[in-house]
N, C-alpha and C positions, 0 to 999 in steps of 0.2 A: 504494500500500500504506500502511496505517496505521502510525504509529510503534510501537505495541504489537506488531503482527504482525512487524515488522522485528526487534524485540528478541527475540521468541520464536524466530524462525528463526536468528538469530545465536547465541543461547544454546544451542539444540539442536545446531548445528554445532560449537560449542566443546566441549560435553560429549562429542560423538561423535568428536572429534579431526579433524574434516573441515577446519577452519580454525584458524589460530593468530593471535594478535594481539601487537602490540608491548607491551613493558612500559615504554616511554619516551614521555613527553609530546611530541607533535608540535610544540607551541608553545614550551615552555621547556626541554625536555630533561630534566626531572625523572624520576627512576625510583624504584621502591619500595626501601625500605631501613629502617634502624632508626627513622627519623623519619616515613617515609611508608609507609602500608600499601597493598597492591594495591587495597583497597576504595576508596581515594581517587582512583582512575583510572577514567575513563569511556570507553566505546567510543561515539564520536559518529558518527552517520549523516549524511553530506552529502546522500544521496539514499535515501529509504526504499524506493524500487523496486529498490535494490541492497543488500539486507539484509546481505550478507556483506562488503561494502566499508565499512570504518570507519576512523577515525583515533583514536588513543589520546590522551586529554587528561587532565591533572591537573584535579581538580574546580574549582579557582579559574580555571584557563585556560579551561575549558568555559564557566563563567559569563561570563568576559570576552568570549569569542567571540560569545555570544548578545547581549551588551550592544552590541558593535560592530556586529553585523548589524542590530539594531533601530535604531541611530543612522543607519546607512547607508540603511536603508529609508525613513527619514523625510525624507531629503534630496531 
């Protein structure tokens, strides 16, 4: 499945109340509050073929995850 299709399926399921997601970053434990808006958190798909299975990441943690994966792929 393509990334965009996975996002569409997840967003539809969220709008319909079929799934819920965490408000806490899986990497650093940050959560929305006065200094961090919910918009700064991303639902990351480990496997696009499982569109309803995501982890919640703060935007900077999401970037770090991809940087680490790129580095590991080059080794």
